[in-house]
C-alpha positions in Angstrom: -50.1 -112.5 -72.0 -51.8 -109.4 -70.0 -49.2 -108.5 -66.9 -50.3 -109.0 -63.3 -52.0 -105.8 -61.7 -50.0 -104.8 -58.7 -51.3 -102.4 -55.6 -48.2 -100.5 -54.5 -48.7 -97.7 -51.7 -46.3 -95.4 -51.5 -43.9 -95.9 -48.8 -43.8 -92.3 -47.5 -47.2 -91.2 -47.9 -47.1 -91.6 -44.1 -43.9 -89.4 -43.4 -46.0 -85.8 -42.8 -43.0 -82.8 -42.3 -42.8 -82.7 -38.1 -40.8 -81.3 -36.0 -37.6 -81.4 -36.2 -36.4 -83.9 -34.1 -34.4 -84.2 -31.1 -32.5 -87.4 -30.5 -31.2 -87.4 -26.7 -27.6 -88.7 -26.5 -27.0 -91.7 -23.9 -23.7 -93.2 -22.3 -20.9 -93.0 -24.6 -22.5 -90.2 -27.1 -22.8 -87.8 -24.1 -19.5 -88.5 -23.3 -18.1 -88.3 -26.6 -20.1 -85.1 -27.1 -18.5 -83.7 -24.0 -14.9 -84.4 -25.2 -15.2 -82.9 -28.4 -16.4 -79.9 -26.7 -13.6 -79.8 -24.0 -10.6 -80.4 -26.6 -12.6 -77.8 -29.0 -13.0 -80.1 -31.7 -16.9 -79.1 -32.3 -18.4 -80.4 -35.6 -18.0 -78.6 -38.2 -14.2 -77.1 -38.0 -14.1 -77.3 -41.8 -15.9 -77.1 -45.2 -18.1 -80.2 -46.0 -18.1 -81.7 -49.4 -21.7 -82.9 -50.3 -21.4 -85.7 -53.6 -24.3 -85.2 -55.9 -24.0 -88.6 -57.9 -25.4 -86.7 -61.3 -24.6 -83.7 -63.4 -25.4 -80.3 -63.0 -29.0 -79.4 -63.6 -30.8 -82.0 -62.3 -33.6 -82.3 -59.5 -31.4 -83.5 -57.0 -28.6 -80.6 -57.8 -31.1 -77.8 -57.8 -32.2 -79.1 -54.3 -29.3 -79.2 -53.0 -28.3 -75.9 -54.5 -31.7 -74.3 -52.7 -30.9 -76.0 -49.3 -27.1 -76.4 -48.7 -26.3 -72.3 -48.4 -28.8 -72.4 -45.6 -27.3 -75.5 -44.1 -23.5 -73.7 -44.7 -24.8 -70.7 -42.4 -26.5 -72.5 -39.7 -22.9 -75.1 -39.5 -20.5 -71.5 -39.9 -19.0 -73.5 -42.5 -19.4 -73.7 -46.3 -21.2 -76.8 -47.9 -19.1 -77.8 -51.2 -21.2 -79.4 -54.0 -19.4 -81.7 -55.7 -21.3 -83.6 -59.0 -19.9 -87.0 -59.7 -22.1 -88.4 -62.1 -21.1 -92.0 -63.6 -22.8 -95.3 -63.3 -26.8 -94.5 -62.7 -25.1 -93.0 -59.9 -23.3 -95.6 -58.1 -19.6 -93.8 -58.6 -20.6 -90.9 -56.5 -22.2 -92.8 -54.0 -19.2 -95.4 -53.8 -17.3 -92.2 -53.6 -19.4 -91.5 -50.0 -19.2 -95.2 -48.9 -15.0 -95.2 -48.9 -15.3 -91.7 -47.4 -14.2 -91.5 -43.2 -16.9 -90.9 -41.2 -16.6 -88.0 -40.0 -19.2 -85.9 -41.4 -17.3 -83.8 -43.9 -18.1 -86.0 -47.3 -21.9 -86.3 -47.4 -24.0 -87.8 -50.2 -27.0 -85.7 -52.1 -29.7 -89.0 -53.0 -32.9 -89.8 -54.7 -35.4 -92.3 -55.4 -33.1 -94.2 -57.8 -31.1 -95.3 -54.6 -33.5 -97.6 -53.9 -34.2 -98.9 -57.4 -30.6 -99.4 -58.9 -30.4 -102.4 -56.4 -32.5 -104.3 -58.6 -31.2 -103.1 -62.2 -27.2 -102.8 -61.6 -25.9 -106.3 -61.7 -22.7 -105.3 -60.1 -22.9 -102.1 -56.9 -19.7 -102.3 -54.6 -22.2 -101.2 -51.7 -24.9 -102.4 -49.7 -27.6 -99.6 -50.6 -28.8 -99.7 -47.1 -25.6 -101.1 -44.6 -23.4 -99.1 -45.9 -25.0 -95.7 -45.2 -26.0 -93.3 -42.1 -29.8 -91.9 -43.1 -30.0 -88.4 -42.2 -33.1 -87.2 -43.6 -35.1 -86.5 -46.5 -35.9 -83.2 -47.6 -38.2 -83.1 -50.3 -40.3 -84.8 -52.8 -42.1 -84.4 -56.0 -44.5 -86.3 -57.5 -44.3 -87.9 -61.2 -46.5 -87.2 -64.1 -48.2 -88.4 -67.0 -47.4 -85.7 -70.1 -48.6 -86.2 -73.7 -47.7 -84.1 -76.9 -50.3 -81.5 -77.4 -51.4 -82.9 -80.4 -51.7 -86.3 -79.2 -54.8 -87.5 -79.6 -56.0 -88.5 -76.0 -57.0 -86.2 -73.9 -57.7 -88.2 -70.5 -55.8 -91.6 -69.3 -58.6 -93.5 -70.3 -58.3 -92.2 -74.1 -54.9 -93.0 -73.8 -55.2 -96.2 -72.5 -58.1 -97.0 -75.1 -55.3 -95.9 -77.8 -52.6 -98.2 -76.2 -54.7 -101.2 -75.9 -55.3 -100.9 -79.8 -52.3 -100.4 -80.8 -50.1 -102.4 -78.7 -46.4 -101.9 -78.9 -46.9 -98.8 -81.0 -46.7 -96.1 -78.7 -43.4 -95.0 -76.9 -42.7 -93.3 -73.8 -39.4 -91.4 -72.9 -37.3 -91.6 -69.9 -34.3 -90.2 -68.6 -32.9 -93.7 -68.4 -33.3 -97.0 -67.6 -34.0 -97.7 -63.9 -34.4 -93.9 -63.4 -37.7 -92.8 -61.3 -39.3 -91.5 -64.6 -38.6 -95.3 -66.4 -40.2 -96.8 -63.6 -43.4 -94.8 -63.0 -44.1 -95.7 -67.0 -43.5 -99.7 -66.0 -45.8 -98.9 -62.9 -48.2 -97.2 -65.4 -48.1 -99.9 -68.1 -48.5 -102.6 -65.5 -51.6 -101.0 -63.4 -52.9 -100.5 -66.9 -52.3 -103.5 -68.9 -51.2 -101.6 -71.7 -47.9 -102.5 -74.2 -46.3 -99.3 -74.4 -42.3 -99.2 -75.6 -39.6 -97.4 -72.9 -37.1 -95.6 -74.9 -34.6 -94.2 -72.7 -32.6 -90.9 -73.0 -29.5 -89.8 -71.1 -31.6 -87.9 -68.6 -34.9 -86.1 -68.6 -34.6 -83.3 -70.1 -33.4 -84.6 -73.7 -36.6 -86.7 -73.7 -38.9 -83.8 -72.8 -37.5 -81.8 -75.8 -38.2 -84.8 -77.9 -41.7 -84.8 -76.8 -42.5 -81.2 -77.0 -41.1 -81.5 -80.8 -43.5 -84.4 -81.3 -40.8 -87.1 -81.7 -42.1 -89.2 -78.7 -45.6 -88.9 -77.5 -45.9 -89.8 -73.6 -43.4 -89.4 -70.9 -43.4 -89.4 -66.9 -41.5 -86.3 -65.5 -41.3 -85.3 -62.2 -44.0 -82.5 -61.9 -40.9 -80.0 -61.0 -39.2 -80.6 -64.2 -42.3 -79.5 -66.5 -44.2 -76.9 -64.9 -43.1 -74.5 -67.2 -43.8 -76.5 -70.5 -47.3 -77.3 -68.7 -48.3 -73.8 -68.2 -47.3 -72.4 -71.8 -49.3 -75.4 -73.4 -46.1 -77.3 -74.8 -47.5 -80.5 -73.1 -50.7 -81.9 -71.7 -50.5 -83.1 -68.2 -52.9 -86.0 -68.2 -52.5 -87.2 -64.6 -50.7 -87.1 -61.0 -49.1 -89.9 -59.5 -50.0 -88.9 -56.3 -52.5 -89.8 -53.6 -54.0 -86.3 -53.9 -54.1 -83.4 -57.1 -51.6 -80.9 -56.6 -52.3 -77.4 -55.6 -50.0 -76.1 -58.4 -52.2 -77.6 -61.3 -55.8 -78.2 -59.3 -57.3 -79.6 -62.6 -55.1 -82.4 -63.1 -56.6 -85.6 -61.8 -54.5 -88.5 -59.8 -54.4 -91.9 -61.9 -56.8 -92.9 -59.2 -59.5 -90.2 -60.4 -58.5 -91.1 -64.0 -59.2 -94.7 -63.6 -55.7 -96.3 -63.2 -55.6 -97.0 -59.2 -52.2 -97.9 -57.9 -50.0 -95.4 -60.1 -48.0 -93.5 -56.9 -44.9 -92.3 -57.9 -42.6 -89.3 -56.5 -38.7 -88.8 -56.3 -37.6 -88.1 -52.8 -34.4 -86.6 -52.1 -32.4 -86.6 -49.2 -28.7 -86.5 -47.4 -27.0 -89.5 -46.3 -23.4 -90.2 -45.0 -21.1 -92.9 -45.1 -21.6 -95.9 -42.3 -21.0 -95.3 -38.5 -21.1 -91.6 -39.2 -21.4 -90.7 -35.2 -24.8 -90.1 -33.9 -23.4 -86.7 -32.2 -23.0 -85.6 -36.5 -26.4 -86.9 -37.0 -28.4 -85.5 -34.4 -26.5 -82.0 -35.4 -27.0 -82.2 -39.5 -30.4 -83.4 -39.1 -32.0 -80.7 -36.7 -30.0 -77.9 -38.9 -31.2 -79.3 -42.1 -34.8 -79.3 -40.9 -34.7 -75.9 -39.9 -32.8 -74.6 -43.4 -35.6 -76.5 -45.3 -38.2 -74.7 -42.9 -36.5 -70.8 -44.1 -39.3 -69.1 -45.8 -37.0 -68.4 -48.8 -36.2 -72.1 -49.0 -40.5 -72.6 -49.3 -41.3 -70.1 -51.4 -38.6 -72.0 -54.1 -39.6 -75.3 -53.3 -43.5 -74.3 -53.8 -42.3 -72.2 -57.2 -40.8 -75.7 -58.2 -44.0 -78.0 -57.6 -41.4 -79.5 -54.9 -42.9 -80.8 -51.3 -41.2 -80.6 -48.1 -40.4 -84.2 -46.6 -38.5 -83.9 -43.4 -38.2 -87.2 -40.7 -35.8 -88.9 -38.2 -32.9 -91.0 -39.5 -34.9 -93.8 -38.4 -37.9 -92.6 -40.2 -35.6 -92.4 -43.6 -34.2 -96.0 -43.1 -37.4 -97.5 -42.7 -38.6 -95.9 -45.8 -35.8 -96.6 -47.9 -36.4 -100.4 -47.0 -39.9 -100.3 -47.6 -39.5 -97.9 -51.0 -36.3 -100.8 -52.0 -39.0 -103.7 -51.5 -41.7 -101.7 -53.5 -39.7 -101.4 -56.1 -38.0 -104.6 -56.8 -41.6 -105.6 -57.0 -42.5 -103.3 -59.6 -39.0 -104.5 -61.3 -39.8 -108.2 -61.0 -43.3 -107.9 -62.7 -42.4 -105.7 -65.3 -39.4 -108.4 -66.3 -36.6 -105.8 -66.3 -33.1 -107.6 -66.6 -30.1 -106.2 -64.5 -27.5 -104.7 -66.9 
């Protein structure tokens, strides 16, 4: 039975990078800030811990290590990166939820924050209510790559092969519920094809197996495999974005390639526990915006195929609500069962 085609516009496509917003304090907020200044308890007065709910070396980790030194300089305190992998990221997130809302424990988060709620049976927190959104920092488009020896040189040719051999082609991902998995599911729905998901512990070994010829297809982030594309170790077929990438201008979007509706990106942001004081949120938002705009940070983003994505706490929250609903639609249409 064919699966339904669904239109799923990118929730944050309209959120262009804007000047760092200033949120005026009112009433109790002004009084709290004044009292803090008088008592000498200005934030921060000690190192800040940034919890990354994944192992070192992934995109979230890499982006944090680009941005956090600049944030630390601006705040006058060290930002200590604390990798806490496990439970598809839920262990690290729970650690932040249980931390004191004082600005000294923060979370580096990404798109799976909006996906896991639909795929994990038991999550010990509410993915929206139990966090304070501060700002997103970056975004990177997902792509489709194939082994160089794969007979399809275009998305249309791949779709034709997949329809002629339903259930015979495999695609690798960084694990069930990862954005690399969900992009593949989105493609399956949009193209009405049956290709088989093969989950790995992370996207890196999946790409290694693709290069080695063990699997033919994967949907990694552009930033993950740019070097492999340039070296000819993998072939880029399409980018899951509304426009082409400046880094690879010859690669079409999925819509240009004949499969509209495949728009997906991994976004990265900073959160804190619920009830984080607005004075602290304002300070972190403003300093993170400045840090991301530093020339050396922008250069490293561009070299990695990462784009800047800055917003207000309110915009971040609205984006997260929209992304959660959007990926819930994809999970339901794909028939994926929670684990």
